[in-house]
N, C-alpha and C positions, 0 to 999 in steps of 0.2 A: 550247162557253163551259165548261163542268167539266175541260176539258182545260189551260183555262188559268187556271181558279180565277177568272173574271170573275163577279161579282152573282152569288153563291153564295146570297147570303138569296131573291134573286128567283128564282133556279131551283128553290128548294125551294119555295117560293110558286106556282109555276107547277105544279110535279110535283103538287104535294099538291090544288090545283084541279082538273086532269085526271083524276088516279087516282081521286079521289073518287064512290066507286061505281061504278067504271069495271075490271074484271077484264082487258083488252083494254088500256086505256091503263096499267095497272096493270102488266105482263107486260112491255110494249115499254119503260116507262121502266125497270123493274127491269132487265132484259136489258140495254139500255144502260150503265146506271150500275154494274151485277155485273160486265160486259166492263171497263169502266174499273179496275175494283178488279182484277179478275185480270192487265190488261196494263200498269199505269201504274206506276213505282217509285216508294217509297215517299215521296219529297219532293212528289207529285203525287196522293197519296190524299185528303188531309184533303176537298177538295170531292163527291168521289164518294160519302166513308164520312158525310159531313154529310148529304148528299141522300138517301140510302140509308136513313138513320134516320129522315129525316120522313118520308119515304114510309112507312116500316116502323110508325111508331106512328099513322098516319092513323086517325082514327075514325071508322069508318063501318059498312052492316052487312056488310062484306065484310072486314072486320079481321083475324077470325082466319083467315080463307084467306089472306090476304096475309102476315100473320106466318108462317103453315106455308112458303108458298110463297119468300118472302123469305129466311126465315132459312134452310132447309135448303141453298137454292143458295150463300148466304156461308157455311155452311160448308163447303160442296164446293171453293167458291174458296178458303176458307183452308187444307184440306188439301193442295190439290193446289201451294200455294206455299209451304209451311212452310220452305222451301229460303231464303228470304228472310227473315230473321230479321226486319229492320227493319219491312220491310211486314206479317208476319202480327202483330207487337206491334201496329203501328196501327190492321190490323183487330180485333184480341183486345180493344182499348183502346175502341174506338169501339160496338163489343157489349156491354162492360160497363157503358159509359155508358148505353146504350140501355137494359140491364136494369135501372140503378139507377136509372131516370129514369119507367118505366114496367111495370106488372105484367104486361101481358099477355105482354110477350117474356120476361121473366124467367121467367113461369109455363113458358113453351115450352119454354127453353133448360134448365129443370129436369128438365123432362117426356122432355126428349130429351137426357137427357147419356150414355146408350151411345152416341151417335152423335159424341160429343166428346171427352169425360173422357180415356177411355184414351188416344187417338192426342196428346191437346193435352198431357198432362202426365204421362205415363206413356214418350211416344215421346224 
């Protein structure tokens, strides 16, 4: 369904429900989502990025772990795909939106800036 961009809001709700207080479900869902972000063309990224942001911003006792786990892997996907400019820009915009809307991912990005600033801004 994500690949086809169908019922994205329902998929987000379902992922949030499944991932709430569950490391296993979170890892499984984010693995699928991140695989899509890694392999899809720019035009197909929207549903994956939307779902990623919803899962990462889920407020439960696993929030800190989830943010660390997911954002580390997203930064890796972005770094590996920087040659695809439009897809990279889409990922960065989604990440920026996530950071604007939620303080937890924003704090993580600021604390982990050594992982991304040099490569993204100086390459």
